[in-house]
C-alpha positions in Angstrom: 237.8 44.4 69.1 235.8 41.8 67.2 232.1 41.7 67.9 229.9 38.7 68.1 228.7 39.4 64.6 226.8 36.9 62.4 228.8 34.7 60.1 227.2 34.0 56.7 226.0 35.7 53.6 225.4 39.3 54.6 225.8 42.6 52.9 227.5 45.6 54.3 225.0 48.4 54.9 227.7 51.1 54.1 229.5 49.9 51.0 227.2 47.1 49.8 229.9 44.4 49.6 229.4 40.9 50.8 230.6 40.5 54.4 232.9 37.6 54.6 233.7 36.5 58.1 232.6 38.6 61.0 230.1 41.5 60.7 230.3 44.5 63.0 227.6 46.7 64.6 228.6 50.4 64.6 226.9 53.6 65.4 227.0 56.4 62.9 225.2 59.6 63.8 222.6 57.8 65.9 222.0 54.9 63.4 223.1 51.4 64.1 224.5 49.6 61.0 225.9 46.2 60.2 229.2 46.7 58.4 232.3 44.9 57.0 235.7 45.3 58.5 236.6 47.9 55.9 233.8 50.3 56.9 234.3 49.8 60.6 236.4 53.0 60.8 233.5 55.2 59.9 231.6 54.8 63.2 231.8 53.9 66.8 231.9 50.1 67.5 229.0 49.0 69.7 230.0 47.0 72.8 229.1 43.4 73.3 225.9 44.2 75.1 224.7 46.5 72.4 225.0 43.8 69.7 223.4 41.2 72.0 220.4 43.6 72.5 220.0 44.0 68.8 220.3 40.3 67.8 218.6 38.8 70.8 215.3 38.5 69.1 216.6 36.6 66.1 216.1 32.9 66.0 217.0 30.5 63.3 217.8 31.6 59.7 216.8 35.0 58.5 214.2 34.9 55.8 214.9 36.8 52.6 213.0 40.0 51.9 209.7 39.6 50.1 208.0 42.1 48.1 204.4 42.9 48.9 203.8 42.8 45.1 204.7 39.0 45.1 201.6 38.3 47.1 199.3 40.3 44.8 198.0 38.1 42.0 194.7 39.8 41.0 193.8 43.4 40.6 190.4 45.1 40.8 188.8 45.7 37.4 188.5 49.3 36.2 184.7 49.3 36.0 184.0 47.5 39.3 181.2 50.0 40.3 179.3 49.4 37.0 179.7 45.6 37.4 178.3 45.7 40.9 175.3 47.9 40.0 174.4 45.8 36.9 174.6 42.5 38.8 172.5 44.0 41.6 169.9 45.2 39.2 169.8 41.9 37.3 168.9 40.2 40.6 166.2 42.8 41.2 167.7 44.0 44.4 167.9 47.6 45.8 171.1 48.9 47.4 169.4 48.4 50.8 168.6 44.8 50.1 172.1 44.0 48.9 173.6 45.7 51.9 171.4 43.6 54.2 172.5 40.4 52.4 176.2 41.1 52.9 175.9 42.7 56.3 177.2 46.1 55.2 175.8 49.7 55.2 173.8 50.9 52.2 175.9 54.0 51.9 179.0 51.8 51.4 177.3 49.9 48.6 176.4 53.2 46.9 180.0 54.5 47.3 181.3 51.3 45.7 178.8 51.6 42.8 179.8 55.3 42.2 183.5 54.2 42.5 184.0 56.7 45.3 185.8 54.0 47.2 187.6 50.8 46.3 186.2 47.8 48.2 188.7 46.0 50.5 189.3 42.3 50.0 186.6 41.2 52.5 183.9 43.4 50.9 185.0 42.4 47.4 184.7 38.7 48.3 181.2 39.3 49.8 180.1 41.1 46.6 181.5 38.5 44.3 179.9 35.7 46.3 176.4 37.2 46.6 176.2 38.7 43.1 178.0 35.8 41.3 180.5 38.2 39.6 184.3 38.5 39.4 185.7 41.9 40.3 189.3 41.1 39.9 191.5 40.2 36.9 195.0 38.7 36.7 197.9 41.0 36.6 200.2 40.7 33.6 203.8 41.0 34.5 205.2 43.9 32.6 208.7 42.6 32.5 208.8 38.8 33.3 212.5 38.4 32.8 214.1 40.9 35.2 217.8 41.4 35.0 219.6 40.6 38.2 221.0 43.8 39.7 224.7 43.4 40.6 224.7 46.0 43.3 222.0 47.7 45.3 222.1 51.2 46.6 223.6 51.5 50.0 223.9 54.2 52.7 227.5 54.7 51.7 226.4 55.7 48.1 224.3 58.5 49.5 226.2 59.9 52.5 229.5 61.7 52.2 231.7 60.5 55.0 234.1 62.6 57.1 237.2 60.8 58.3 237.9 60.8 62.0 
């Protein structure tokens, strides 16, 4: 009854324990989960074809999860609209002229100056380049030394299980 599960350092999606040996794909109320041998009894074991279908797209080693916040290094300054307006006025340009220089609509420039919208990265880079200003600042990490969490929340912590 063993499935062609992956061998390696995996975590059971039900109880959160490290899966040592084979992992199993089971079906619980319409959801497919990778579980350890202990949690196998809570669902229906998927056949060999089911697990092949699920894992067929995986090639090589699985990359660890990355947080989107790891990629963010700078944050938009609070008074970005004022900075854009002052820099534009120092150069003696109207909103229309600035818009033409960066290939954007005049209404978009006005909305940024009023801080009605936050400029996306492409617009921010254009404004910084043409106006010779910096609209971002470095983010200070609030808690640089995070404590390693021993155990993450799993589906088994939330769902009450009924025995078969």
